N, C-alpha and C positions, 0 to 999 in steps of 0.2 A: 463826139469832138473831141480831142484834146487837145489840151495848149502846153508846150514846154516853154520856160523861159529860165534864164540865166540870172540870179540874182549877185550882180559881180561884189556889190560893198558886202555880201556875207560870205560869198564864195559860196554860191549851193543852187542846184538846179533844183525846179519847184515843177508841179502837174498840176493842172486841175483839169476839170472835165465837165462838158454837157451834155444832159442826155435828149435835150431839145431845141438842137440844130444851132446852139450857140445860144438862145434866148435868156437863159438862164445858167450859173455855172453853179458849181458843189462847191466842196471844200477842198484850199490848195494844201498839195503833198510834198514832201521832201524826199525827192528821188536820189540825191548825192550831193557830198560836200565836198569840192574841190581841193587838193594838193597844193596846185597850184596857186599865188597869190594874184589872185582877178580884178582887186581894186583898182590897178591904173588903168583898166576896162582892156585897153592895146597892149598884149604882151609881149616883148620884146623875144624872140626866139634865134637862133641861128641863120634859118632860111628867110625868116622875117624880121630882120633887125630894125628898119627905119618903121615900116608899117606896123608890125607887130601881129598879133592874131588875137581871134575871139573865141574861145572854146563852147561855142554855142551848142546847145544839144540838137539834133534829129531824130524821128522818131516815122516808126509804123506800126501797125497791128496784123497781125497773123489774119489769114481769111477764114471764113467760114466752112467746114468742111474740114477744114488739116487739123492735125495732131495737136498742134496751140494755140487753136483758134481762139481768137480776141486775145492772145497775149499780146502786152504791150510792150515793144522794143525801143528804147534809147541809147543812142549812141554820142560818145563826146571822146574830147580828150583832157589828159591830164598829165600831170608831171609825175613820173615811174617811182613807186615809192622806195628804191633802191640807187637812183642814180638823179642827175639833174635833166635829162632829157624826159619828153613828154611821150605818151603812147596812146593806142586806138583803144576804147574800155566800151559795153555793151553793159546795161542791165534791162530786166525783164519783169513785166509786174504782170498775175493771173488773178488778180482780185479790182480790177479798174484804175490801178495806178496807186493805191492805199498804201502799199507796200509795194518793194522790190528788192530785188535779188543782189547780191553783194558784184561790185563791177568782175566783168571779165575781160581779160586784156584779147583784144585779137590779132594784132600786130606780133608775129613770128622773129623779129631781127635778133641776132646775138652779139650787137654791138649798140653802143650809146647812142642810137641815131632816136633824130626824130620824128614822129608820125603825129600828123594834126589833120582840122577840117575833116574829119571821117561823116559820113554820108550812110544812109540805110535804106534798106527797101526790102518789103518781104512777099516772094513771089506767090501763083497760085496756088504751088503745093508747099506753101508755106517754108521754103528755103529760105534763109535770111543773109542777104547778102550786106556787108560793110566794106567800102572804100575809102581810099586815106592817102595824102599826103605824106612821101618818106623820105627819110635822108640816106639810108642805108648804104645805099651804094658812091655816096660820098661822105662815109666816115673817114677820117674824125674830121674833114671841113663844115661840115653838116649844113652846107647852103644851099646845095643844088637836088634837085625833088626828082622822084616820081610815081606816079600815081599806082597804089594795088590794091589788091582787094581778097576778100576773105568770105569764107561759107561755111552756114549751118544747117545740118540737116535734124538737128535735136534739139529745139527751140533755143540758141544762141549759149549753151552748156559748153561745149566744143566748137572749133573753126578750125577749116581748112590750112594747110600750105598758103602762105601766102603770094598770089601772082601778080606778076607784074605788069601795068593794063598800058604803061606808054611805052612807045620805042627809043623816046630819046626823054635825057635830064631836061628840066628849064631849072632858071635860075631868076630868081625874083628876090636875090639878096640885096639886090645894089638899090640906089634912088630910080 
C-alpha cells in the first residue's frame, strides 16, 4: 500500500509504503517540492477564485506482467516554471517510492491556460492515463474549463496529444 500526501506548510508531496496491508509503515520519502505557494491551503486560480484549489497528489501502480511492472506513478498540478498558470505533471518511481523521476508535463496546451485536479489510472496493459481540468478553450479569461486526457505507453516518459473529454465547458468561477 502506498500513501501520498501534501505537506502544504513545506510545499511538498510525500509518500510512505506498507508491506503488510497497512499494519506498519516504512520511511517517508520526498516525491516533489511545489513551485506553488501552498501555505494558504486553498489556492485561488482564475477558474476557482473563490473556493481555491488543492494540489493533492493522486497515484496508481503498473500491474504485474506489464513492461513497467510495479512502477508507481503520482500526478499533481503545479505552477508552470515559465509562467503564472498551472500545469499537470507526472512522476514515477521504480524502487518502491524511495527515488522519483523528474516531473513530466502531461498537458500540451500552447497558451498560458490552467490545468488542475489531475487524476491518474494505469490500465491492465500498462497504459497510463491522466485526466485534468483545462482552461485552454477560454484563454485568456481562464475561467471556463473542459476535461482533457492524455495517455502514455512508455511508462510515463512521453504523453499523447491531449484529448478533450467534455462536450461543454463548465464555469465554476462564481459563487
